[in-house]
N, C-alpha and C positions, 0 to 999 in steps of 0.2 A: 505494499499501499506507498502512499504515497503522503505526504507530509499532509495535503491538504484534505487527503480523507480523514483527518484526524480531529479530534476538535477539544480544548480542553476546559473545565469546570470555571475558569478566568473569562474563559470566551461568552458563557453564556448570563456568566453573574460577575456582579460585582460588590464590594463594601461600602454600607454607608457609615460612615463614621459622623454625622450631624448630633450635636449636643444641645443643651440647653443650659443656661445657668439655673434659672429658674420655674423649675417644669408648670407647679400650678400659674404664676404670673401668667405662663406663654400657653394656658386653658388645656395642660394634662389633666388628666384626673386619674388614671389606671396606671398600674406599672406592671412588668412581668421579671420575674425572676426566673432562675433555672426550676424550684422546685414549684413552678407551675407549667412548665413543659411536662408533659407525659412521651416515655420513649414509644418510639415506633409512630405515634399518634402527629397527624399535621394539622389536627386541630388543639384549639385555645379553651381548656375548660373554666380556668380558674384567673385569676389575676388578683392584686391587692391593689387598695386605693391610697393614694399619694398622703390626703389630708388625715389617711386615719394613722398609718405606720411611719409618716415621716421617715422614709426613707430617700437614702442621697444620691439614686441614681439620675444621672443627665442623659444617656445615650437613647437618642431620637428614633421610633420607628412609627412608620404610618399604616394606615391600610392596605393590604394587598403582597405585603412584604414577607419575607422568610424570617425567621427568628431562629441562630442554626446554637446551639450550646458548645464552645469550645474546650468547657469543662469535662473529663470524662466520657469522650466520645465515643466509649463501647455501650453508653447509654442510649443510645442514639435519639437526641434530643432535638428536634425540631419542627416547626409549626408554619401554618402564615398566621400574619397579622390579621385580626377581621375588624379592629379599631387601631387608631392615633394612642400613641403614648410613649412612657419612657421603660429603660429594662434596664439590667445587670449588664457588668462588663464583662462579665462571663459570658453574656451573649452576644454573638457576628452578626449584625444586621445585613439583608441581601436581598438585593434588587435586580429584577433582569436587565438583561442588557436587549433592548426590543430592537436591536441590527438585528439582529443572530437569530434565525428560527427555530434555532434547537430548542433556546429559552424557555417557548412554550411546554417542555415536557419536564425544566427545574422540578418540579414538584415529586416526579415519577422519579427522576435519579435520586431524589434523597429518601423515596423507599428503597433503594437495590443496596443488596450485602457489598457491592463490589466497592461503593464510594464510602462506607463507615469503617470499611477493611482500611481505606484508605486512610482514612481521618484519625484512626487508631495506630496505623504504621507511625505516622507524618507527627504523632503527639509525644511532647517532651514534660519529663516531671516523674517521679516515681509515687508517689503518695495520692499527689492530685493533678494526673496530664493532661495539660490543657493542648490545643492546637492551634492553629495561625491561616488567617483566609490564603497569606501567599504562599502558604503549603498547601491547601485544598487544589486554591486555584492551577496549579500545576497537573492534579488528578484527571489523566488522560482516557478520551472514549473516541470509538468510532463516530466520525461524521453521520447522524442518522437523515435521510434524506426529505423532503417534503410531504411525500405521502406516506412516511415511518411515523414522524412527527404528529399528522393531523391523525392517524390511527391512533397511536397511543394515547394523544391527548384526549381523545373521545371518548376512547376506554379508559383511563383512569379516570376521568371525571364521570361516569355510570358508576366504575367503584366505586369510589368516593361518596357517591349519591347514597347507592345502597349501605356503606358503612353510619352515614349518618345518621339514615332512618335503625339500621341497628342497633348504634348509641343511644338514638333516642331512648328505644324499645327495652334498652338496658337501663336506663334510667328510669323509668316509667317502673319497669318490674323490680327495681331496687327500693323502691319507694313503698309499693304496695307490700314488699317481703317484711321489710323493715316497719312498717307500721302495722302490718298483721300479726308480726312477731310481739312488738312492744303491745299491743293491744289484747293478744289474747290470752298471754300469761301473766298478765300485769293480776295481782293479788286482789282476791275477792273475799268478800268478809266471812262466807262459808266454808275458806277453802284451808286448810292447815298448812303451817308453817313449819318445813323439815331442815331439818339442819344436813348438809351433805352425806356428814360421817354415817346418819341415819340409812341413808339408801347405797349408800355406793362408798368401796372399800377406797382410798386415799395415799397412794404414796409418791416422797420425792424420788428422781433421778439419782444417778451415779455421777458424785463428781467426775471432775475430767481432770487429769494428773498425766506429767511425764512417764510416771512409772507404769501406767496404763498404756502407751501406744505400741509397747513392742508386748508377743506372748502367741500360746500356740491357742487362743482362742479370739481372733481378730473379730469383730462383729460391726454393722453398721448402726448407727444411732442417730436419734433426732435430737435437732436441736429447734431454739425458738426461731431460728432462719428456717427452718423447713414448715413452720405452720403461720398461715397466714388465712383467715376470714373462712374457716371449714376447710379450707383445703391442706393436705401436703405434697409439699413442692420439696420431689427429690433429687433439684440438678444438682444441689451441692450437698451430700450427705456424705459424713465423717466416720474415720471408725479407731475403734480403739479395741481392747483387751476385755474381755467379760469373762470371768472363771464359768465352768458349770454350775456352781453353788449360785454364783451372780445373775448370772441368767432365769435360775427360779424365779429371781427377784424385779429384774429391770428387765425382762423380754416384755414387748408389748402383745395382746391377744385380737384378735379381733374381735370389736365392740368393746373395745377400750376407748377413754376419751382422755388426750390430751393438752394441755391447759401451759399458758404461757406463765409462768410461774414471774420472771421476772422481764419487764422491760417497759418503753415509755406508754404515757397514759392511753392512747390507742392501741396498745398491743397487751398491756398487762391485762390475765384473762382470758384472751383469743385460746378460741378452740378449735379442733379437727377429731372428727370422729377414724378412728383408726379401723380401715377395711382391704389391708395390703395381704398378700402371698406371701411376704417375702419377712425375715425374719430381722424386727429392728427393736435394738434397744433404747433407753432416753437418757438423757442427759441431767443434771441436778435445776437444770434453769428450766425443766417443763415440771409439770406435773400428774400425776398419771391417776385418773377415776375410773374406777372398775364396777359396774351398776351390780348391786344386790339384785338380782333377776327375779328373784321372788317378791322385790318391793316396786321394782321399776321396769321396763325396757329398756335397753341402752341408748335406743337411737331416742326415746322421751329424754333420758337424761341429757343425754347430746341438746337437743333444744333445750331444756332448763338450762343448762352450761353458757348457752348461747344469749337465753334473754339475759342471764344475770351480766354477762359482758359489754349486751349493746346497750344495756340498760343504766349501766355503771356499777353494777351492784360488786363486781369486784373492784374496781376502783375505789370505794367507799372504804374498805379494809387496808389498800396497800398504804405504803410505807415509803417513803423515800422524796425525793426532788424530781431533779431530771429521770433517773431512773426507779421506777419503783418495783417493788416486791411485794406477793400478797402472801408468801409461805405457804406449807402446809399445813400449820395448826389452823390458822387465820380461816383458809381455805375449809377446813374439815370443820368447822361450827358457823360458818356463813347459812344462812337460811334462803332457803328457797318456797314459794309460793307452789304448792301441789296439789294440783285437780283431783278429782275421782279419777280413777281408772280407764273409766271411760271416754270421757270428755278430755281425759289429756291424749290419748290417742287418736279421737278424731282429729283435735288440734295437729298433733306431731303429723298426722298423715299429712294433711293439708302445708305443714310448711315443708315436707318430702318433697310435695308436688311441686310445690312454686321454686324449690334449689333446683329441682330437674331443669324447669322449664330456663331458670337462669344460667344454667351450664349450656343448655342448647342453643342458647341467644349467645352466649359466651363462644361456644364453639364456632358457629356461621360467621362471626367476624373476625377469628380466625382466618374463618378459611378464605374469605372476603380480603383480607391484608396478604394471605399466601399467594393469592390473583394476584393481586398487585406488583408483588416483588418478583412473580415469572414475569413481567415485562421486560428485568432485566435481560433474561434469555433473545429479548428483538434487540436492545440496546446493545450490547455489546456481543452478538452476533453468537 
């Protein structure tokens, strides 16, 4: 291929470095920080108000420009601005070069593995690696023909519209789920309150120690990083040695519920239902709750614990400032509203159905995002 058959990222967009000395006086109300950008999503769902948060951001962006996170590129944070505002210095503001036809598929390029792999490769620093626009500008790809640009732009817009619809459905479904969870399990005058140790067996996990890193019985174990809003994430599971005797105590069984013992306010007490075929143990930063099945169904216990987390029950007993801990003793004595068996099962059955619907919506969104990523085969031949 001749050089004219290639194009660089710098050929299709440029960095905008416009700043303001007084955002409020210049008419700006909202700001965007890295925390407002979601990994892999071009939509901005959150922002901050300058007048309330008193931030010192001065970099201006305008509607339609791209906001690209330059810190920790592996998080793949880039989004399309839907309003004018100011942003963090850890965000690069990009604008299309309208003289280059390929700029019409800038949004598609930002969804490809090849671009982000380049961004990660060109980042510098150890604890918080950063990239610069001049490094991104040298990213090279085959120059797409006009018909390819039109086809990709059209396909991307249709897929993006479907994703927006899916996101709206997810937001509505989550609101419905959370409302139903809180309202259906909030205490009633006729319901008894039972402590968790009345209806379950509660056990803290095994302490992590260098002495346990080697041995003849190495097993995977779960920790708070593996538990998030009812899901168990096995992408980053660590291992350590558990003797046969320790396995009898710390090996999880199907039907166990694991709680986050220590974390930030939104995470402490977060729970997940263990239903995996693998053999996992758990660390002391988690608490294992095992239902007394003659008293309560494990799935019903899981929803009762989820209610305690979402309603602030665990946070109310937590100690600590930034990182909070609930402890096994406090957790064991925490009281939970306990509906009659038939009523509880009906409520939990409805929650199971809502959870399944949420998972189906999330899977549908993942498939649409994969479709967009598949456009890279067209871009990079």
